[in-house]
A tleap script that builds the chain and sets N, CA, C and O, in Angstrom:
source leaprc.protein.ff14SB
mol = sequence {
  NMET ILE LYS ALA TYR THR ALA ALA ASN LEU
  GLN ASP ALA HIE ILE LEU LEU GLY LEU LEU
  ARG SER ALA GLY ILE GLU ALA ARG VAL LEU
  ASN ALA ASN ALA GLN GLY GLY LEU GLY GLU
  ILE PRO PHE SER GLN THR TYR PRO GLU ILE
  TRP LEU THR HIE ALA ARG ASP LEU ILE ARG
  ALA ARG PRO VAL PHE GLU GLY PHE GLU ARG
  PRO SER PRO GLY ALA PRO PRO ARG PRO CYS
  PRO VAL CYS GLY GLU GLU ASN PRO GLY GLY
  PHE GLU ILE CYS TRP ASN CYS ALA ALA SER
  MET ALA PRO CALA
}
set mol.1.N position { 10.610 -56.377 -4.489 }
set mol.1.CA position { 10.310 -55.370 -5.881 }
set mol.1.C position { 10.870 -55.660 -6.922 }
set mol.1.O position { 12.093 -55.778 -7.005 }
set mol.2.N position { 10.103 -55.814 -7.836 }
set mol.2.CA position { 10.718 -56.023 -9.558 }
set mol.2.C position { 10.333 -54.673 -10.437 }
set mol.2.O position { 9.326 -53.965 -10.416 }
set mol.3.N position { 11.352 -54.619 -11.093 }
set mol.3.CA position { 11.607 -53.374 -12.269 }
set mol.3.C position { 10.443 -53.850 -13.427 }
set mol.3.O position { 10.476 -54.945 -13.989 }
set mol.4.N position { 9.637 -53.032 -13.613 }
set mol.4.CA position { 8.278 -53.252 -14.617 }
set mol.4.C position { 8.458 -52.274 -15.660 }
set mol.4.O position { 7.795 -52.523 -16.666 }
set mol.5.N position { 9.204 -51.174 -15.712 }
set mol.5.CA position { 9.177 -50.264 -17.064 }
set mol.5.C position { 9.959 -49.062 -16.694 }
set mol.5.O position { 10.157 -48.384 -15.685 }
set mol.6.N position { 10.345 -49.085 -18.028 }
set mol.6.CA position { 11.508 -47.730 -18.120 }
set mol.6.C position { 10.938 -47.083 -18.964 }
set mol.6.O position { 10.499 -47.536 -20.021 }
set mol.7.N position { 10.849 -45.327 -18.386 }
set mol.7.CA position { 10.051 -44.572 -19.049 }
set mol.7.C position { 10.924 -43.593 -19.795 }
set mol.7.O position { 12.109 -43.509 -19.473 }
set mol.8.N position { 10.373 -42.750 -20.891 }
set mol.8.CA position { 11.385 -42.032 -21.759 }
set mol.8.C position { 11.826 -40.811 -20.562 }
set mol.8.O position { 13.004 -40.456 -20.514 }
set mol.9.N position { 10.916 -40.273 -19.720 }
set mol.9.CA position { 11.410 -38.996 -18.998 }
set mol.9.C position { 10.605 -39.388 -17.782 }
set mol.9.O position { 9.983 -40.421 -17.533 }
set mol.10.N position { 10.839 -37.985 -16.913 }
set mol.10.CA position { 10.517 -38.077 -15.554 }
set mol.10.C position { 8.811 -37.719 -15.431 }
set mol.10.O position { 8.151 -38.037 -14.442 }
set mol.11.N position { 8.317 -37.094 -16.472 }
set mol.11.CA position { 7.082 -36.614 -16.619 }
set mol.11.C position { 6.179 -37.993 -16.732 }
set mol.11.O position { 5.132 -38.165 -16.108 }
set mol.12.N position { 6.671 -38.780 -17.486 }
set mol.12.CA position { 5.808 -39.978 -18.148 }
set mol.12.C position { 6.230 -40.870 -17.052 }
set mol.12.O position { 5.353 -41.721 -16.903 }
set mol.13.N position { 7.138 -41.025 -16.279 }
set mol.13.CA position { 7.226 -42.437 -15.275 }
set mol.13.C position { 6.132 -41.615 -13.957 }
set mol.13.O position { 5.203 -42.266 -13.479 }
set mol.14.N position { 6.357 -40.421 -13.577 }
set mol.14.CA position { 5.114 -39.878 -12.755 }
set mol.14.C position { 3.646 -40.074 -13.110 }
set mol.14.O position { 2.827 -40.212 -12.201 }
set mol.15.N position { 3.262 -40.094 -14.436 }
set mol.15.CA position { 1.954 -40.132 -14.914 }
set mol.15.C position { 1.724 -41.519 -14.970 }
set mol.15.O position { 0.564 -41.765 -15.303 }
set mol.16.N position { 2.571 -42.729 -14.717 }
set mol.16.CA position { 2.480 -44.078 -15.085 }
set mol.16.C position { 2.293 -44.336 -13.751 }
set mol.16.O position { 1.417 -45.178 -13.557 }
set mol.17.N position { 2.868 -43.856 -12.672 }
set mol.17.CA position { 3.111 -44.089 -11.244 }
set mol.17.C position { 1.443 -43.364 -10.748 }
set mol.17.O position { 0.606 -44.040 -10.148 }
set mol.18.N position { 1.313 -42.511 -10.979 }
set mol.18.CA position { -0.148 -42.442 -10.503 }
set mol.18.C position { -1.452 -43.111 -11.366 }
set mol.18.O position { -2.578 -42.928 -10.905 }
set mol.19.N position { -1.306 -43.821 -12.513 }
set mol.19.CA position { -2.352 -44.557 -13.021 }
set mol.19.C position { -2.090 -45.966 -12.317 }
set mol.19.O position { -3.072 -46.667 -12.071 }
set mol.20.N position { -0.951 -46.365 -12.017 }
set mol.20.CA position { -0.800 -47.584 -11.265 }
set mol.20.C position { -1.315 -47.426 -9.906 }
set mol.20.O position { -1.802 -48.483 -9.504 }
set mol.21.N position { -1.373 -46.522 -9.104 }
set mol.21.CA position { -1.725 -46.150 -7.639 }
set mol.21.C position { -3.322 -46.282 -7.758 }
set mol.21.O position { -4.113 -46.732 -6.930 }
set mol.22.N position { -3.586 -45.690 -9.193 }
set mol.22.CA position { -5.287 -45.786 -9.155 }
set mol.22.C position { -5.890 -47.104 -9.418 }
set mol.22.O position { -7.015 -47.479 -9.089 }
set mol.23.N position { -4.980 -47.756 -10.059 }
set mol.23.CA position { -5.336 -49.210 -10.149 }
set mol.23.C position { -5.275 -49.983 -9.103 }
set mol.23.O position { -5.688 -51.137 -9.213 }
set mol.24.N position { -4.744 -49.513 -7.852 }
set mol.24.CA position { -4.325 -50.117 -6.854 }
set mol.24.C position { -2.973 -51.027 -7.005 }
set mol.24.O position { -2.950 -52.217 -6.689 }
set mol.25.N position { -1.998 -50.409 -7.461 }
set mol.25.CA position { -0.750 -51.214 -7.564 }
set mol.25.C position { 0.200 -50.096 -6.608 }
set mol.25.O position { 0.067 -48.872 -6.596 }
set mol.26.N position { 0.942 -50.713 -6.017 }
set mol.26.CA position { 2.155 -50.206 -5.131 }
set mol.26.C position { 3.293 -50.001 -5.751 }
set mol.26.O position { 4.009 -51.002 -5.786 }
set mol.27.N position { 3.852 -48.755 -6.417 }
set mol.27.CA position { 4.952 -48.379 -7.299 }
set mol.27.C position { 5.856 -47.517 -6.827 }
set mol.27.O position { 5.501 -46.617 -6.066 }
set mol.28.N position { 6.845 -47.635 -7.120 }
set mol.28.CA position { 7.665 -46.460 -7.191 }
set mol.28.C position { 8.863 -45.810 -8.453 }
set mol.28.O position { 9.181 -46.597 -9.345 }
set mol.29.N position { 9.341 -44.702 -8.464 }
set mol.29.CA position { 9.905 -44.078 -9.445 }
set mol.29.C position { 11.354 -44.428 -8.862 }
set mol.29.O position { 11.643 -44.231 -7.681 }
set mol.30.N position { 12.201 -44.945 -9.764 }
set mol.30.CA position { 13.667 -44.705 -8.995 }
set mol.30.C position { 14.366 -44.491 -10.334 }
set mol.30.O position { 13.960 -44.990 -11.384 }
set mol.31.N position { 15.532 -43.652 -10.215 }
set mol.31.CA position { 16.538 -43.329 -11.362 }
set mol.31.C position { 15.637 -41.626 -11.372 }
set mol.31.O position { 15.759 -40.812 -12.287 }
set mol.32.N position { 15.032 -41.485 -10.500 }
set mol.32.CA position { 14.434 -39.893 -10.919 }
set mol.32.C position { 15.279 -38.871 -10.943 }
set mol.32.O position { 14.946 -37.834 -11.517 }
set mol.33.N position { 16.535 -38.995 -10.314 }
set mol.33.CA position { 17.307 -37.782 -10.063 }
set mol.33.C position { 18.999 -37.871 -11.036 }
set mol.33.O position { 20.006 -37.163 -11.073 }
set mol.34.N position { 18.499 -39.307 -11.789 }
set mol.34.CA position { 19.622 -39.640 -12.495 }
set mol.34.C position { 20.188 -38.661 -13.610 }
set mol.34.O position { 21.399 -38.455 -13.692 }
set mol.35.N position { 19.545 -38.244 -14.209 }
set mol.35.CA position { 19.639 -37.115 -15.413 }
set mol.35.C position { 20.960 -36.408 -15.194 }
set mol.35.O position { 21.795 -36.138 -16.058 }
set mol.36.N position { 21.017 -36.129 -13.780 }
set mol.36.CA position { 22.126 -35.143 -13.366 }
set mol.36.C position { 23.338 -35.574 -13.758 }
set mol.36.O position { 24.279 -34.876 -14.136 }
set mol.37.N position { 23.271 -37.218 -13.615 }
set mol.37.CA position { 24.710 -37.854 -13.841 }
set mol.37.C position { 25.382 -38.229 -15.330 }
set mol.37.O position { 26.371 -38.899 -15.627 }
set mol.38.N position { 24.472 -37.548 -16.072 }
set mol.38.CA position { 24.599 -37.894 -17.606 }
set mol.38.C position { 25.892 -37.565 -17.891 }
set mol.38.O position { 26.345 -36.524 -17.417 }
set mol.39.N position { 26.778 -38.482 -18.794 }
set mol.39.CA position { 27.895 -38.129 -18.589 }
set mol.39.C position { 29.089 -38.963 -18.141 }
set mol.39.O position { 30.078 -39.377 -18.746 }
set mol.40.N position { 28.554 -39.103 -16.522 }
set mol.40.CA position { 29.350 -39.925 -15.715 }
set mol.40.C position { 28.877 -41.424 -15.864 }
set mol.40.O position { 29.560 -42.424 -15.640 }
set mol.41.N position { 27.716 -41.377 -16.242 }
set mol.41.CA position { 27.314 -42.687 -16.507 }
set mol.41.C position { 26.612 -43.098 -17.484 }
set mol.41.O position { 26.071 -42.079 -17.913 }
set mol.42.N position { 26.249 -44.069 -18.171 }
set mol.42.CA position { 25.864 -43.943 -19.893 }
set mol.42.C position { 24.637 -43.789 -19.607 }
set mol.42.O position { 24.072 -44.292 -18.637 }
set mol.43.N position { 24.040 -42.928 -20.618 }
set mol.43.CA position { 22.716 -42.436 -20.995 }
set mol.43.C position { 21.499 -43.496 -20.461 }
set mol.43.O position { 20.621 -43.270 -19.629 }
set mol.44.N position { 21.747 -44.656 -21.189 }
set mol.44.CA position { 20.891 -45.700 -21.159 }
set mol.44.C position { 20.485 -45.978 -19.396 }
set mol.44.O position { 19.362 -46.348 -19.053 }
set mol.45.N position { 21.537 -45.740 -18.484 }
set mol.45.CA position { 21.072 -45.923 -17.178 }
set mol.45.C position { 20.795 -44.806 -16.424 }
set mol.45.O position { 21.224 -44.675 -15.278 }
set mol.46.N position { 19.902 -43.740 -17.153 }
set mol.46.CA position { 19.707 -42.575 -16.345 }
set mol.46.C position { 18.163 -42.267 -16.558 }
set mol.46.O position { 17.605 -41.348 -15.958 }
set mol.47.N position { 17.590 -43.008 -17.354 }
set mol.47.CA position { 16.594 -43.493 -17.393 }
set mol.47.C position { 15.127 -43.538 -16.181 }
set mol.47.O position { 15.170 -44.536 -15.462 }
set mol.48.N position { 14.221 -42.836 -15.985 }
set mol.48.CA position { 13.591 -43.274 -14.749 }
set mol.48.C position { 12.759 -44.698 -15.062 }
set mol.48.O position { 12.192 -45.021 -16.106 }
set mol.49.N position { 12.863 -45.338 -13.975 }
set mol.49.CA position { 12.368 -46.557 -13.871 }
set mol.49.C position { 11.295 -46.618 -12.950 }
set mol.49.O position { 11.195 -45.800 -12.035 }
set mol.50.N position { 10.241 -47.815 -13.190 }
set mol.50.CA position { 8.914 -48.056 -12.553 }
set mol.50.C position { 9.236 -49.328 -11.758 }
set mol.50.O position { 9.571 -50.332 -12.387 }
set mol.51.N position { 9.165 -49.354 -10.556 }
set mol.51.CA position { 9.470 -50.772 -9.865 }
set mol.51.C position { 8.100 -51.166 -9.111 }
set mol.51.O position { 7.517 -50.219 -8.582 }
set mol.52.N position { 7.623 -52.198 -9.017 }
set mol.52.CA position { 6.287 -52.317 -8.521 }
set mol.52.C position { 7.046 -53.206 -7.135 }
set mol.52.O position { 8.085 -53.863 -7.081 }
set mol.53.N position { 6.254 -52.957 -6.351 }
set mol.53.CA position { 6.600 -53.531 -4.748 }
set mol.53.C position { 6.385 -54.812 -4.709 }
set mol.53.O position { 7.059 -55.546 -3.985 }
set mol.54.N position { 5.190 -55.358 -5.664 }
set mol.54.CA position { 4.962 -56.540 -5.247 }
set mol.54.C position { 5.029 -57.234 -6.650 }
set mol.54.O position { 4.192 -56.867 -7.475 }
set mol.55.N position { 6.112 -58.388 -7.080 }
set mol.55.CA position { 5.855 -58.934 -8.123 }
set mol.55.C position { 4.787 -59.363 -8.827 }
set mol.55.O position { 4.678 -59.213 -10.045 }
set mol.56.N position { 3.881 -59.961 -8.034 }
set mol.56.CA position { 2.685 -60.287 -8.478 }
set mol.56.C position { 1.724 -59.599 -9.177 }
set mol.56.O position { 0.846 -60.223 -9.772 }
set mol.57.N position { 1.780 -58.017 -9.194 }
set mol.57.CA position { 1.290 -57.443 -9.586 }
set mol.57.C position { 1.725 -56.916 -10.977 }
set mol.57.O position { 0.991 -56.168 -11.623 }
set mol.58.N position { 2.625 -57.220 -11.308 }
set mol.58.CA position { 3.030 -57.131 -12.887 }
set mol.58.C position { 2.032 -57.526 -13.602 }
set mol.58.O position { 1.764 -56.673 -14.448 }
set mol.59.N position { 1.200 -58.645 -13.661 }
set mol.59.CA position { 0.454 -58.883 -14.507 }
set mol.59.C position { -0.355 -57.539 -14.716 }
set mol.59.O position { -0.377 -56.795 -15.696 }
set mol.60.N position { -1.086 -57.438 -13.366 }
set mol.60.CA position { -2.160 -56.158 -13.517 }
set mol.60.C position { -1.791 -54.868 -13.855 }
set mol.60.O position { -2.513 -53.917 -14.153 }
set mol.61.N position { -0.266 -54.960 -13.754 }
set mol.61.CA position { 0.294 -53.594 -14.559 }
set mol.61.C position { 0.649 -53.350 -15.806 }
set mol.61.O position { 0.706 -52.278 -16.407 }
set mol.62.N position { 0.912 -54.564 -16.192 }
set mol.62.CA position { 1.144 -54.386 -18.104 }
set mol.62.C position { -0.159 -53.818 -18.971 }
set mol.62.O position { 0.013 -53.191 -20.015 }
set mol.63.N position { -1.248 -54.052 -18.526 }
set mol.63.CA position { -2.306 -53.221 -19.498 }
set mol.63.C position { -2.282 -51.705 -19.024 }
set mol.63.O position { -2.745 -50.793 -19.710 }
set mol.64.N position { -1.700 -51.532 -17.789 }
set mol.64.CA position { -1.881 -49.917 -17.395 }
set mol.64.C position { -0.367 -49.521 -18.419 }
set mol.64.O position { -0.403 -48.382 -18.885 }
set mol.65.N position { 0.500 -50.092 -18.664 }
set mol.65.CA position { 1.751 -49.706 -19.453 }
set mol.65.C position { 1.043 -49.492 -20.891 }
set mol.65.O position { 1.032 -48.370 -21.396 }
set mol.66.N position { 0.379 -50.739 -21.615 }
set mol.66.CA position { -0.050 -50.739 -22.936 }
set mol.66.C position { -1.005 -49.673 -23.054 }
set mol.66.O position { -0.811 -48.813 -23.913 }
set mol.67.N position { -2.021 -49.612 -22.296 }
set mol.67.CA position { -2.767 -48.069 -22.584 }
set mol.67.C position { -2.315 -46.893 -22.634 }
set mol.67.O position { -2.768 -46.016 -23.370 }
set mol.68.N position { -1.246 -46.748 -21.745 }
set mol.68.CA position { -0.314 -45.519 -21.539 }
set mol.68.C position { 0.494 -45.364 -22.991 }
set mol.68.O position { 0.679 -44.381 -23.709 }
set mol.69.N position { 0.764 -46.304 -23.072 }
set mol.69.CA position { 1.729 -46.380 -24.761 }
set mol.69.C position { 1.016 -46.246 -25.939 }
set mol.69.O position { 1.631 -45.987 -26.973 }
set mol.70.N position { -0.651 -46.435 -25.947 }
set mol.70.CA position { -1.115 -46.565 -26.903 }
set mol.70.C position { -2.604 -45.994 -26.573 }
set mol.70.O position { -3.590 -46.711 -26.736 }
set mol.71.N position { -2.706 -44.595 -26.076 }
set mol.71.CA position { -4.056 -44.000 -25.842 }
set mol.71.C position { -5.054 -44.513 -27.101 }
set mol.71.O position { -4.746 -45.182 -28.087 }
set mol.72.N position { -6.360 -43.959 -26.710 }
set mol.72.CA position { -7.225 -44.177 -27.776 }
set mol.72.C position { -7.558 -43.363 -28.620 }
set mol.72.O position { -8.071 -42.354 -28.134 }
set mol.73.N position { -7.461 -43.385 -29.911 }
set mol.73.CA position { -7.236 -42.651 -30.869 }
set mol.73.C position { -8.706 -42.048 -31.599 }
set mol.73.O position { -9.757 -42.666 -31.767 }
set mol.74.N position { -8.478 -41.050 -31.854 }
set mol.74.CA position { -9.744 -39.954 -32.507 }
set mol.74.C position { -10.938 -40.240 -31.388 }
set mol.74.O position { -12.077 -40.171 -31.851 }
set mol.75.N position { -10.847 -40.492 -30.249 }
set mol.75.CA position { -12.100 -39.872 -29.367 }
set mol.75.C position { -12.169 -38.480 -29.240 }
set mol.75.O position { -11.169 -37.794 -29.027 }
set mol.76.N position { -13.571 -37.921 -29.391 }
set mol.76.CA position { -13.816 -36.634 -29.710 }
set mol.76.C position { -13.476 -35.928 -28.226 }
set mol.76.O position { -13.299 -36.669 -27.260 }
set mol.77.N position { -13.391 -34.462 -28.074 }
set mol.77.CA position { -12.961 -33.777 -27.259 }
set mol.77.C position { -14.414 -33.738 -26.449 }
set mol.77.O position { -15.542 -33.852 -26.929 }
set mol.78.N position { -14.051 -33.556 -25.179 }
set mol.78.CA position { -15.229 -33.541 -23.944 }
set mol.78.C position { -15.105 -32.428 -23.130 }
set mol.78.O position { -13.992 -31.946 -22.920 }
set mol.79.N position { -16.204 -31.917 -22.602 }
set mol.79.CA position { -16.472 -30.955 -21.392 }
set mol.79.C position { -15.966 -31.650 -19.906 }
set mol.79.O position { -16.346 -32.756 -19.519 }
set mol.80.N position { -15.116 -30.840 -19.235 }
set mol.80.CA position { -14.957 -31.385 -17.988 }
set mol.80.C position { -16.216 -31.324 -17.070 }
set mol.80.O position { -16.716 -30.213 -16.897 }
set mol.81.N position { -16.839 -32.526 -16.399 }
set mol.81.CA position { -17.768 -32.411 -15.673 }
set mol.81.C position { -17.850 -31.221 -14.585 }
set mol.81.O position { -18.958 -30.804 -14.249 }
set mol.82.N position { -16.725 -30.705 -14.065 }
set mol.82.CA position { -16.320 -30.028 -13.000 }
set mol.82.C position { -16.319 -28.460 -13.660 }
set mol.82.O position { -17.082 -27.593 -13.236 }
set mol.83.N position { -15.697 -28.311 -14.365 }
set mol.83.CA position { -15.327 -26.833 -14.412 }
set mol.83.C position { -15.976 -26.357 -15.841 }
set mol.83.O position { -16.093 -25.155 -16.080 }
set mol.84.N position { -16.480 -27.569 -16.980 }
set mol.84.CA position { -16.445 -27.215 -17.975 }
set mol.84.C position { -15.753 -26.970 -19.042 }
set mol.84.O position { -16.254 -26.487 -20.057 }
set mol.85.N position { -14.369 -27.320 -18.903 }
set mol.85.CA position { -13.404 -26.827 -19.982 }
set mol.85.C position { -13.541 -28.151 -21.047 }
set mol.85.O position { -14.090 -29.251 -20.990 }
set mol.86.N position { -12.895 -27.565 -21.842 }
set mol.86.CA position { -12.795 -28.796 -23.176 }
set mol.86.C position { -11.606 -29.568 -22.971 }
set mol.86.O position { -10.545 -28.943 -22.943 }
set mol.87.N position { -11.587 -30.791 -22.824 }
set mol.87.CA position { -10.371 -31.631 -22.576 }
set mol.87.C position { -10.248 -32.554 -23.706 }
set mol.87.O position { -11.339 -32.999 -24.060 }
set mol.88.N position { -9.174 -32.999 -24.419 }
set mol.88.CA position { -8.863 -33.787 -25.589 }
set mol.88.C position { -9.586 -35.587 -25.044 }
set mol.88.O position { -9.462 -36.078 -23.922 }
set mol.89.N position { -10.295 -36.214 -26.235 }
set mol.89.CA position { -10.850 -37.163 -25.677 }
set mol.89.C position { -10.241 -38.171 -24.965 }
set mol.89.O position { -10.938 -39.026 -24.420 }
set mol.90.N position { -8.815 -38.198 -24.877 }
set mol.90.CA position { -7.762 -39.198 -24.165 }
set mol.90.C position { -7.596 -38.940 -22.882 }
set mol.90.O position { -7.127 -39.736 -22.068 }
set mol.91.N position { -8.041 -37.617 -22.609 }
set mol.91.CA position { -7.575 -37.101 -21.124 }
set mol.91.C position { -8.362 -37.787 -20.198 }
set mol.91.O position { -9.518 -38.126 -20.453 }
set mol.92.N position { -7.758 -38.029 -19.052 }
set mol.92.CA position { -8.394 -38.958 -17.987 }
set mol.92.C position { -8.519 -37.671 -16.944 }
set mol.92.O position { -9.623 -37.553 -16.414 }
set mol.93.N position { -7.965 -37.138 -16.753 }
set mol.93.CA position { -7.993 -35.940 -15.931 }
set mol.93.C position { -7.741 -34.341 -16.406 }
set mol.93.O position { -6.761 -33.893 -17.001 }
set mol.94.N position { -8.849 -33.687 -15.987 }
set mol.94.CA position { -8.942 -32.369 -16.888 }
set mol.94.C position { -7.487 -31.511 -16.467 }
set mol.94.O position { -7.077 -31.505 -15.306 }
set mol.95.N position { -6.959 -30.976 -17.303 }
set mol.95.CA position { -6.050 -30.086 -17.849 }
set mol.95.C position { -6.368 -28.865 -16.844 }
set mol.95.O position { -5.511 -28.484 -16.047 }
set mol.96.N position { -7.384 -28.391 -16.906 }
set mol.96.CA position { -7.591 -27.196 -15.841 }
set mol.96.C position { -7.919 -27.272 -14.544 }
set mol.96.O position { -7.622 -26.324 -13.818 }
set mol.97.N position { -8.530 -28.309 -14.057 }
set mol.97.CA position { -8.863 -28.107 -12.623 }
set mol.97.C position { -8.768 -29.373 -12.005 }
set mol.97.O position { -9.240 -29.634 -10.898 }
set mol.98.N position { -8.061 -30.274 -12.840 }
set mol.98.CA position { -7.269 -31.855 -12.059 }
set mol.98.C position { -8.512 -32.595 -11.709 }
set mol.98.O position { -8.277 -33.665 -11.148 }
set mol.99.N position { -9.735 -32.327 -11.882 }
set mol.99.CA position { -10.861 -33.080 -11.932 }
set mol.99.C position { -10.886 -34.551 -12.655 }
set mol.99.O position { -10.309 -34.724 -13.728 }
set mol.100.N position { -11.522 -35.486 -12.056 }
set mol.100.CA position { -11.525 -36.862 -13.023 }
set mol.100.C position { -12.411 -36.653 -13.962 }
set mol.100.O position { -13.567 -36.292 -13.743 }
set mol.101.N position { -11.797 -36.924 -15.352 }
set mol.101.CA position { -12.353 -37.131 -16.349 }
set mol.101.C position { -13.519 -38.542 -17.058 }
set mol.101.O position { -13.938 -38.674 -18.208 }
set mol.102.N position { -13.775 -39.472 -15.734 }
set mol.102.CA position { -14.101 -40.723 -15.918 }
set mol.102.C position { -15.796 -40.353 -16.149 }
set mol.102.O position { -16.259 -39.258 -15.830 }
set mol.103.N position { -16.436 -41.215 -16.621 }
set mol.103.CA position { -17.930 -41.010 -17.137 }
set mol.103.C position { -18.721 -40.980 -15.821 }
set mol.103.O position { -18.083 -41.634 -14.996 }
set mol.104.N position { -19.650 -40.576 -15.383 }
set mol.104.CA position { -20.198 -40.425 -14.312 }
set mol.104.C position { -20.963 -41.877 -13.923 }
set mol.104.O position { -21.595 -41.979 -12.871 }
savepdb mol mol.pdb
quit
């Protein structure tokens, strides 16, 4: 295993975990419950971390991290292909029904 990313919060860590798994990269979130130790341990050691199961996947994972940090700006809103609800252009999953927003 190799540490690949330190997330700002647990929500971001799990979003990234899902993106990595979608890309076929095995990963885990560590330090998921470390925030409870804040005060006993330094805050810099409580951030959730993404660890890759295989070090060889680090090259494939970097674009996932970069894409997460810099989502496409200015993409127009678009309707969900399943429920029709309008979603911001950068969304990959419908906020309403969790369907994929990937073009068909």
